[in-house]
C-alpha positions, 0 to 999 in steps of 0.5 A: 340480390334481394329487392325492395318492393313498392306498392301503390294504390293496389286493389285486388278484385275476384270478379265483381268482389273487391277483396283488398282495397287501396293498399300502399306500402314499402318492403324493405330489402333484406328484411322480414315483414309480417302480415297479421289480421283477423281471418278474411282480412285479405292478407293472403290475397295480397301476399299473392298479388306480389307474385302474381299468384292469384291470377291462377283464379279465374276472374282474379285482377289487381289495379295499382302498382307492384315494383320490384327495384323500379320494375312494374310487375304488372307492366304490359309484356310482363311474364307472370312465370318470370316474376315467380322465378324472382318472387318465390312462394312457400305455401301453408301446407308443405307441398313437395312434388309426391312422385319426385325424390328429395334431390329432384324436388329441390332441382325441380325449378332448375331443370325447369330453367333448362339447367342439365349440368349434373355437377352444377345441379348437385351442388345447388341442391346441397347448398339449398338444403343447407340453407334450408337447414335440412341437409344433415337430416336428408344428405344420405337419402336424397333419392327417397321421395320427399313426401316421406319426410315429416312435416316439418321437414317437408316445409324445409324442403319447400323452402330449399325448393324455393331458394334453389333458383335464387329468387330475390324475394320469398313470400311465405302463406302461414309457413308454420300453421300445419306444423308441430312447436318444434318444426315451427322454431326450426321454420323461425330460426330459418327465417332470421337466416334467410333475410341475410340473403332474400327479402322475406314476407310472411303472413302469420296468425300467430302474434308472438310468431310476428314479434319474433321473426319480423323487422316490420308488421303490417295490421290488415282488417275489414270493416265488416263481412264482405268488406274489402280488407285494408292495411291499417297500419305498418311500422316496425315490429317493436312499435307495432307491438308496443305502441301502435298508432291505431286503436284497431291495432292495439285491439288486435294485439291485446285480444279485445278484438271483435 
């Protein structure tokens, strides 16, 4: 079940440095939401707070609320590992487990969760690779290393790995920035399909990509280097790209920025 995310009054710190300030937004289920903005404006940092990935950095902390269908992900006693099962992450550079086969890469999360039934594992691996639009390319070499695939295939393998554990939300941090145009198109087509089942959030530096794949777009900016990133404007993607309400958004989108 795809879920709604509601964020209110979120501040993100690394030690004493405030990286993101006072972000509130609603991310609708079964939709694609794109985060855009200049480098250093906190969009990737903010994305990582949605599944508590930022906590792996010493000194990182959050104030505010992140609700996943009314459950506060930062409430006392909530296990960050359990959060990451529900809110999956695909990173900028494809990161298949290098020593594992294609099959084991996809099955790794299930095995961690204690699934041992070989038939069940095989079924989920096949359906996840089909879901990531990769099955036909790899079905005859599932026992070969995942690291032997092309960059675009590796990224789709990582998406298959993410969806195998049946999360409710998939976060993507610039998933196409290391890929060639053809692989990028394959990932964009895939994102369009994934939103039928998941809530998808993507960080992208590519304006055209945000316009192509997303239903909602959020523009982040910062007042100056060393200042915290803030959410400037969030609306339907068509509106952000055709008639934004904030001048800073318009300047960024039209390239008059900086």
